[in-house]
C-alpha positions in Angstrom: 16.6 39.4 -39.6 18.1 35.8 -37.9 20.9 36.4 -35.7 23.6 33.5 -36.3 25.2 32.3 -33.3 28.6 33.3 -32.6 31.7 30.4 -32.3 34.1 30.9 -29.6 37.3 30.5 -31.1 40.4 29.3 -28.6 43.0 32.0 -27.7 46.1 30.2 -28.7 48.0 33.5 -27.2 45.9 33.9 -24.4 46.5 30.1 -23.7 50.0 29.9 -24.1 50.4 33.3 -21.8 48.1 31.5 -19.1 50.4 28.0 -19.4 53.8 29.9 -19.3 52.2 32.2 -15.7 50.9 28.8 -14.6 54.5 26.6 -15.2 56.6 29.9 -14.9 55.3 32.4 -13.1 56.0 34.3 -15.8 53.3 35.6 -18.7 56.4 36.4 -21.5 59.2 34.4 -22.3 61.6 36.3 -24.3 62.3 34.1 -27.7 65.8 34.4 -28.2 68.1 32.3 -30.6 70.8 31.7 -28.8 74.1 28.9 -29.8 74.1 28.3 -25.6 71.7 25.6 -24.5 70.9 26.2 -20.4 70.5 22.6 -18.2 69.3 22.6 -14.7 70.1 19.9 -12.2 67.5 20.7 -9.2 66.3 19.4 -6.4 67.4 15.8 -5.8 68.9 13.5 -8.8 66.1 10.5 -9.0 68.2 7.0 -10.0 66.8 3.9 -10.0 64.2 4.0 -7.3 61.3 6.7 -8.1 61.0 9.4 -5.6 57.9 10.6 -4.1 55.7 12.9 -5.6 56.0 16.0 -3.3 59.9 15.7 -3.9 61.9 18.2 -6.8 63.8 16.0 -8.6 65.6 15.7 -11.6 65.4 12.4 -13.5 68.7 11.4 -15.0 66.6 9.3 -17.7 65.5 12.9 -19.3 68.8 14.5 -19.0 70.9 11.7 -20.5 69.3 12.2 -23.8 69.1 15.7 -23.8 72.6 15.7 -23.6 72.9 12.7 -26.5 70.8 15.7 -28.5 73.3 18.3 -27.5 76.4 17.2 -28.9 74.5 16.6 -32.1 73.0 19.9 -32.8 74.7 21.8 -35.3 73.4 25.2 -33.8 74.6 24.6 -30.6 78.4 25.5 -29.5 78.1 25.7 -25.7 76.4 24.4 -22.6 75.3 26.3 -19.4 74.7 23.7 -16.5 73.0 25.5 -13.9 72.7 23.3 -10.0 70.7 24.0 -7.3 70.9 20.3 -5.9 70.5 18.6 -2.5 72.6 15.4 -4.4 70.6 12.1 -4.8 71.3 9.0 -6.6 75.1 8.4 -7.0 75.2 6.3 -9.6 72.4 8.7 -11.5 74.7 11.4 -10.4 78.1 9.9 -12.2 76.5 9.3 -15.5 75.5 12.5 -15.4 78.8 13.8 -14.6 80.4 11.9 -16.8 77.8 12.9 -20.3 78.8 16.5 -19.2 82.7 15.8 -19.2 82.9 13.6 -22.3 80.7 16.3 -24.4 82.7 17.9 -27.0 81.2 21.2 -26.8 82.3 24.3 -24.1 80.7 23.4 -21.3 80.3 25.7 -17.7 79.0 25.2 -14.8 77.5 27.2 -12.1 76.4 26.5 -8.6 73.6 28.8 -7.0 71.9 28.3 -3.6 73.4 24.0 -3.1 75.8 21.4 -5.3 75.4 19.2 -2.5 76.9 15.4 -2.5 76.5 13.8 -5.8 76.3 17.3 -7.0 79.7 18.0 -6.0 81.1 15.6 -9.5 78.4 17.2 -11.4 79.3 20.3 -10.8 83.4 20.0 -11.7 82.7 17.8 -15.0 82.2 20.8 -16.9 85.4 22.4 -18.7 84.9 25.5 -16.2 83.1 26.1 -12.6 81.4 28.7 -11.2 79.7 28.9 -7.3 77.9 32.6 -6.2 79.0 34.0 -3.2 76.3 32.6 -0.5 76.3 29.2 -2.7 76.8 25.8 -0.2 78.7 22.4 -1.2 78.5 19.5 1.0 81.4 16.9 0.8 80.5 13.9 3.0 81.2 9.8 2.4 78.7 7.9 0.4 75.5 7.1 2.6 73.4 4.4 2.2 69.2 4.1 3.3 67.5 0.9 3.7 68.7 -2.2 4.6 72.3 -3.1 4.8 73.8 -6.2 4.7 76.2 -6.5 7.4 79.3 -8.9 5.6 82.8 -7.5 4.3 81.9 -7.3 1.0 79.2 -4.9 1.3 81.8 -2.1 2.9 84.3 -3.5 0.0 81.8 -2.1 -1.9 81.0 1.1 -1.0 84.4 1.7 -0.4 85.0 1.2 -4.4 81.8 3.2 -5.0 83.1 6.2 -2.6 86.5 5.9 -4.7 84.8 5.8 -7.6 83.7 9.7 -6.9 86.6 10.5 -5.3 88.8 10.4 -8.4 86.2 11.5 -10.9 86.4 14.4 -8.4 90.1 15.0 -8.5 90.7 14.0 -12.0 88.0 17.1 -13.3 89.3 19.6 -10.4 92.2 20.9 -8.8 91.6 19.9 -5.2 94.5 17.3 -4.1 93.2 13.6 -3.1 94.2 13.8 0.2 92.7 17.4 1.1 89.1 15.7 -0.2 89.1 12.6 1.6 90.4 14.7 4.9 86.8 16.8 4.1 84.6 13.9 3.5 85.4 12.3 6.7 85.7 15.4 8.8 83.9 14.8 12.1 82.5 17.6 14.3 81.2 19.9 11.7 77.9 18.2 10.5 75.7 17.4 13.0 74.6 13.6 13.3 77.5 13.0 10.6 80.9 13.7 8.9 81.5 15.7 6.2 82.3 19.4 5.1 80.3 22.3 4.1 81.9 24.9 1.5 80.4 28.3 1.3 80.7 30.1 -1.7 84.4 31.3 -1.9 85.7 28.6 0.2 85.1 25.8 -2.4 87.2 27.8 -4.8 89.9 28.6 -1.9 90.0 24.7 -2.0 90.5 23.8 -5.9 86.9 22.1 -6.4 85.7 25.0 -8.3 87.5 27.6 -10.7 86.2 30.8 -9.3 83.3 33.1 -7.9 80.4 34.1 -10.1 77.1 34.2 -11.3 75.3 34.0 -14.3 76.7 37.3 -16.2 80.3 35.7 -15.3 79.6 32.4 -16.2 78.0 33.2 -19.8 80.7 35.6 -20.2 83.8 32.7 -19.9 81.4 29.8 -22.2 81.0 32.1 -24.7 85.6 33.0 -24.1 85.4 29.3 -24.4 83.6 28.6 -27.6 85.0 31.4 -29.4 88.3 29.8 -28.6 86.9 26.6 -30.0 86.0 27.9 -33.4 89.5 29.0 -33.5 90.6 25.4 -33.1 88.3 24.1 -35.9 89.9 22.9 -39.4 89.3 25.1 -41.9 87.6 23.5 -44.9 89.6 22.9 -48.2 87.8 24.8 -51.3 
């Protein structure tokens, strides 16, 4: 009797489990149909310049199309924005912040770990913002790396960019402009630099962030905003 060779069939479930374990550190990811989409801003926000491969980055050319898709998706009713970022490219960060602020659907942001530098406008761009007790936010003036031409036009350009950031943060939070500028240019708190570090509740007390809370509170608030948005929709005429 001739024994036929057994052909090995690829085990798709095994391959998927190994891929999840390798990429996400988990063998099983629960599949839940939800009307809420989670968008993460982590590491350094990458703009027009490509950062070294060892840097953990969030590319704005990846985030902007996602925001456009979320705006159009009929099944997505709310967006949860999770931040743990050191900042990054100013124009890329402002582009993401403007897109988040202009979404017609409810948005809630949650700062975990850190929401530093240009991450501040992104955090306040949501309709309601949260920060955990141990998270921090660094507020400082715009910095430039590399060659700077020392002419008056350079400083005028920097001042205009700084004003763009300040106007956006003041418009989308409860902080006063004079208070924000004072924290930006405060000396003595940061080593070799000027600025202010806010920890958890301090960001709420100054009016920058709306509330101290974690993922549970953020999800509850987002569902609350979604329910309010549903009630405001016009009833279709039969």
